[in-house]
PATILUM-518122 format. One record per residue (C-alpha): residue in one letter; x, y, z. Coordinates in pm, whole numbers, padded with zeros to 5 digits, always signed. Example, Ala and Ser with C-alpha at 12.3 -4.5 7.8 and 13.67 -1.06 7.14 Angstrom:
2
A+01230-00450+00780S+01367-00106+00714
REM end
This chain:
484
M-08108+00149-09499L-07856+00004-09280A-07838+00134-08920T-07517+00302-08829T-07357+00160-08509T-07148+00392-08294S-06877+00211-08092T-06656+00341-07815T-06303+00228-07848I-06123+00153-07518P-05754+00199-07575L-05531-00089-07472L-05269-00021-07204T-04928-00023-07352S-04627-00160-07173K-04510+00193-07116S-04837+00306-06952L-04849-00019-06750S-04502+00046-06613F-04592+00401-06514S-04915+00301-06336T-04744+00024-06150S-04471+00258-06038V-04722+00509-05905F-04907+00235-05721L-04590+00092-05567F-04473+00441-05471L-04798+00512-05286L-04787+00172-05119L-04429+00222-05002C-04516+00566-04866F-04800+00416-04669L-04594+00129-04532F-04286+00340-04463G-04491+00606-04288D-04656+00342-04072A-04317+00190-03988M-04179+00533-03902A-04469+00596-03668A-04424+00255-03504T-04050+00319-03462A-04123+00656-03305R-04372+00497-03069R-04120+00226-02972S-03845+00484-02926K-04069+00697-02705S-04174+00393-02504S-03811+00282-02474R-03710+00625-02348R-03983+00606-02086R-03851+00266-01972R-03489+00380-01965G-03559+00702-01783P-03367+01026-01831A-03032+01026-02007L-02713+01076-01806V-02587+01433-01844L-02284+01535-01639P-02126+01881-01618A-01805+01931-01814A-01490+01837-01621T-01340+02184-01661L-01311+02485-01431S-01293+02839-01566G-01213+03027-01244E-00891+03230-01251T-00823+03210-00877E-00810+02902-00657A-01108+03026-00456E-01313+03063-00774R-01219+02712-00889L-01306+02564-00550F-01648+02730-00560E-01711+02623-00920C-01602+02266-00843A-01846+02244-00553Q-02129+02377-00773K-02059+02123-01046I-02042+01835-00796E-02381+01945-00662T-02526+01961-01014A-02393+01615-01100L-02536+01454-00787D-02876+01616-00846A-02906+01482-01202R-03246+01320-01268Y-03062+01012-01390F-02971+00931-01029N-03322+00960-00885G-03360+00693-00618S-02991+00694-00527R-02862+00831-00198F-02523+01001-00194A-02288+01077+00091V-01981+01277-00008M-01694+01444+00171V-01414+01637-00004K-01156+01817+00208T-00815+01970+00152Q-00513+01881+00363D-00527+02219+00536G-00876+02132+00665S-01087+02335+00421T-01409+02173+00301V-01449+02165-00077Y-01785+01987-00075E-01997+01785+00165R-02333+01610+00150N-02463+01365+00411Q-02102+01336+00526N-02208+01213+00872L-02462+00962+00742L-02391+00592+00794M-02344+00434+00451Q-02255+00085+00334P-01900+00130+00201A-01843-00198+00009S-01468-00241-00049N-01389+00110+00073L-01383-00059+00415K-01047-00210+00310L-00903+00140+00363L-00973+00093+00733T-00858-00270+00760S-00531-00211+00577A-00456+00114+00766I-00498-00048+01108A-00300-00357+01007L-00018-00136+00885E-00019+00084+01196L-00027-00203+01447L+00180-00469+01269G+00419-00257+01062P+00510-00289+00691D+00771-00561+00752F+00533-00797+00934R+00538-01152+00795H+00309-01444+00871R+00485-01745+01019T+00415-02108+00929E+00612-02325+01169F+00722-02688+01145F+00781-02913+01447A+00905-03270+01480Q+00715-03485+01730G+00959-03774+01764Q+01324-03847+01698I+01527-03775+01387I+01782-04052+01322N+01997-04062+01006G+01759-03831+00820V+01444-04023+00918L+01179-03865+01141Y+01028-04142+01351G+00711-03960+01445N+00486-03684+01320L+00571-03364+01139I+00344-03091+01280V+00270-02785+01067S+00149-02494+01278G-00056-02276+01045S-00111-01901+01034T-00338-01654+00858D-00101-01620+00563P-00360-01582+00283L-00145-01774+00038V-00122-02081+00265S-00465-02043+00424G-00674-02106+00117Y-00619-01846-00152F-00583-02122-00411D-00306-01950-00602S-00075-02149-00828E+00214-01984-00644M+00143-02233-00362N+00314-02503-00569H+00643-02314-00545V+00596-02256-00172V+00550-02623-00083A+00852-02713-00297A+01056-02467-00089W+00919-02627+00229A+01030-02972+00116D+01375-02841+00012S+01418-02674+00351L+01326-02991+00542K+01580-03190+00342A+01849-02927+00405L+01769-02947+00778G+01820-03323+00786I+01474-03472+00726S+01463-03685+00409Q+01195-03931+00521I+00898-03925+00758E+00781-04244+00929G+00464-04089+01064E+00200-03840+00962V+00186-03474+00871V-00045-03309+01122L-00201-02966+01086D-00214-02744+01394N-00463-02459+01349S-00469-02340+01710Y-00355-01993+01595Y-00713-01938+01480T-00884-02062+01793G-00655-01993+02087T-00739-02182+02405A-01092-02256+02284A-00977-02533+02047T-01010-02903+02107E-00824-03181+01929D-01131-03312+01745E-01260-02971+01637P-01122-02859+01298V-01137-02489+01218R-01377-02393+00937F-01514-02070+00795S-01671-01940+00475T-01497-01681+00266V-01493-01529-00079A-01174-01614-00262S-01044-01521-00606F-00937-01797-00841G-00796-01591-01124R-00445-01733-01084A-00532-02091-00986D-00449-02371-01230A-00685-02643-01352K-00556-02901-01102Q-00617-02669-00810L-00963-02570-00927A-01056-02937-00947K-00999-02962-00571V-01235-02678-00486S-01611-02695-00457R-01869-02422-00463V-02153-02394-00213R-02501-02283-00319V-02795-02246-00083I-03132-02339-00235R-03471-02272-00079T-03712-02561-00134R-04091-02542-00157K-04115-02634+00210G-03898-02340+00301K-03596-02552+00392K-03247-02501+00259R-03008-02756+00121V-02645-02715+00020V-02530-02816-00325R-02162-02856-00404R-02039-02818-00759G-01703-02785-00928F-01577-02441-01028R-01584-02329-01386R-01238-02241-01512H-01327-01878-01569S-01504-01827-01239R-01355-01517-01079R-01476-01510-00722K-01681-01760-00526M-01799-01818-00173V-01622-02126-00042S-01610-02321+00282I-01249-02337+00401E-01055-02531+00659P-00772-02279+00682N-00428-02406+00584Q-00577-02743+00490Y-00545-02677+00118G-00180-02575+00147I-00100-02878+00359N-00268-03111+00110I-00046-02971-00166F+00253-03016+00066I+00157-03380+00127E+00146-03442-00248E+00492-03289-00287L+00635-03506-00008Q+00478-03817-00159R+00617-03728-00502R+00962-03711-00347A+00907-04040-00160V+00952-03859+00172L+00610-03960+00304R+00397-04271+00268P+00056-04185+00431D-00223-04100+00191D-00353-03783+00351V-00298-03523+00619Q-00473-03574+00953P-00647-03241+01031Q-00619-03162+01400A-00644-02843+01599Y-00422-02850+01903P-00523-02601+02174L-00260-02359+02295S-00280-02534+02632A-00167-02867+02477D+00164-03015+02589R+00424-02902+02342T+00729-03000+02543N+00806-03290+02307W+00778-03074+01994K+01114-02988+01841H+01116-02677+01626V+01252-02756+01281Y+01174-02472+01044T+00980-02143+01010Y+00847-02022+00677Y+00787-01648+00650S+00531-01501+00411R+00584-01204+00189P+00590-00877+00390L+00272-00691+00475T+00372-00426+00219D+00314-00679-00060L-00006-00818+00093L-00157-00467+00114K-00113-00418-00260V-00314-00733-00329T-00574-00623-00072N-00621-00269-00201K-00514-00256-00565L-00686-00583-00658S-00955-00545-00388D-00911-00903-00269N-01175-00983-00007F-00999-01292+00124Y-00671-01107+00186A-00860-00831+00368D-01045-01070+00599Q-00721-01259+00668L-00559-00929+00768L-00840-00875+01017R-00795-01227+01156T-00421-01163+01181L-00485-00862+01404G-00685-01088+01634G-00419-01359+01631E-00124-01129+01696L-00285-00895+01950R-00565-01099+02112G-00436-01457+02086E-00721-01569+01858A-00723-01517+01482S-01097-01463+01443L-01293-01183+01279E-01452-01104+01614K-01117-01043+01786G-00994-00843+01489L-01304-00624+01501E-01243-00558+01872I-00903-00418+01780E-01042-00205+01497R-01309-00053+01721Q-01049+00028+01985F-00826+00191+01723L-01113+00405+01593R-01200+00522+01944E-00845+00595+02057K-00678+00725+01741L-00962+00890+01550D-01193+00979+01840A-01470+00800+01649K-01812+00763+01803S-02014+00443+01774A-02269+00628+01558E-02002+00676+01291Y-01938+00311+01204R-02072-00044+01215L-01827-00324+01140A-01893-00686+01037D-01581-00792+00845G-01255-00661+00703S-01340-00670+00334G-01662-00468+00313L-01839-00761+00151S-02110-00774+00419H-02410-00542+00387E-02394-00510+00768N-02092-00280+00740A-02153+00093+00756I-01931+00400+00795T-01958+00774+00737P-01760+00948+00461A-01643+01197+00725L-01478+00916+00923L-01313+00773+00611V-01169+01116+00530R-01050+01149+00891L-00880+00811+00859M-00703+00913+00538N-00593+01239+00699Y-00459+01042+00998M-00264+00809+00769R-00120+01109+00586G+00072+01184+00906S+00178+00822+00965I+00539+00710+00927Y+00395+00435+00706F+00204+00670+00479E+00411+00597+00168T+00340+00224+00199Y-00030+00290+00253Y-00050+00539-00035E+00124+00308-00282S-00103+00015-00190L-00395+00198-00353S-00493+00175-00717I-00358+00426-00971P-00604+00533-01243T-00507+00423-01597V-00214+00223-01451D-00310-00067-01224G-00563-00240-01002T-00935-00176-01014L-00879+00175-01157E-00662+00063-01446G-00926+00148-01707R-01074+00456-01541I-01040+00835-01495Y-00857+00916-01819H-00706+01259-01754D-00359+01407-01797L-00326+01417-01415A-00484+01076-01351T-00171+00941-01181N-00207+01215-00916I-00479+00995-00764R-00450+00695-00532A-00790+00551-00447K-00994+00249-00344T-01300+00140-00538G-01600-00039-00391S-01893-00222-00546I-02147-00474-00420T-02518-00504-00497G-02675-00159-00474I-02354+00008-00352T-02079+00198-00532S-01796+00390-00365L-01464+00558-00433S-01237+00714-00171G-00876+00823-00171Y-00611+01087-00220L-00576+01343-00498C-00333+01620-00586S-00491+01891-00802R-00340+02086-01091S-00249+02371-00855G-00084+02130-00609K-00374+02108-00365N-00374+01784-00162I-00730+01654-00131F-00900+01369+00059F-01230+01251-00084S-01496+00990-00016I-01791+00930-00250I-02046+00665-00148C-02375+00584-00318N-02636+00349-00169G-02963+00264-00337R-03036+00194-00699K-02752+00051-00903H-02687+00274-01204K-02426+00205-01468G-02364+00578-01470L-02231+00586-01113V-01880+00491-01223K-01889+00771-01484L-02008+01006-01210E-01720+00914-00978D-01469+00957-01260Q-01612+01296-01356L-01600+01423-00998C-01235+01320-00974K-01157+01503-01299L-01322+01815-01156M-01114+01792-00839L-00796+01750-01045E-00869+02086-01211I-00877+02283-00882
REM end
């Protein structure tokens, strides 16, 4: 009898069942991987938030109060809330907001010395305007040292420089047009050839302290936004490098075409005179290869100098717009030197600062604890001033006969200058203000007319940590003040 064998049949997987199983497996795998990725993303996001710190949250730039008193109170509350935001932890604010009638809208640390950055230009430009007047023009004078016979100068042409920022080293392409006008004027005055040298006299900067073999030099920050390639090729940049031994060495390099502002070593007026020399050589008026830089002291014998021509700069009104709207540091420091040259006989920062301190004491009754001055531009971290003093200055200028010139030299939000792309609001053009920004410092001070017609002076200065949100904060505070 044959044994019966029982067999278990294992069914083969069909293509349909294989597809289904694979799909389930892949689905579970994707869920696992995707879930893990989501968790990792969440961890990274949480870690990133910890690194970035709290988000910037500012109060709405609207006021709901029906009366002016209610809006003033609400504005002050919202300013306080904005300044206390966790986002600004580590920053120190000093703020002063006052109305023209003397009422205080808001104040915080208003008597605290703060580094103002370019807000210091408000002071420099105000004092220059008050003491020199809006029609003041720098003078660059030309003298003949020798005889002029049949259109030929047998001797030297002496160019007596000034603190005109255009001639003194601003490196603006406009200088090419200026030197052409100089050459045209000399020809019209009877000098078509020079059998001698062109000599630079920079004694305006040094007064009686100058000697003939002592050229004037100083470092400054200049803007090169409008210089052409040929001019930039003549300029060198100075970098200070600390070596392993602790010593410093100076490295000079050419400027990149798109460099905006650089610290440069300047022999004032030398650049302008070099361009002038090139123009005279191009016209075959002059044969020597280069200008001979000399600094004649004021005590030098000038009896044999014959005055030939005086070139006048643009008026101070125009220079103030470059200083304040464009926040040009070089123009501001040259204004300070001009104060020293015109009123103390020496165009130095030191003499200019003496005049500024005297003005603050006599006109604003300022105490020494309210300011510390190192330059005219605000570029130095040694400068310090209180927001209360800046507001006092703006109030003083409001009563000046030159107020309109001063007011219009400041930047207009959404329109021009350093505020061209800021404070978008339907009343933005009711503001005239000066921005300020250097490492660790942001500031904004100026004039504002609110929706109800309230004239306001404000100064907002922040020292400490540099936050990108500080500009947004300043803009939001201005929008709040506009709604009063």
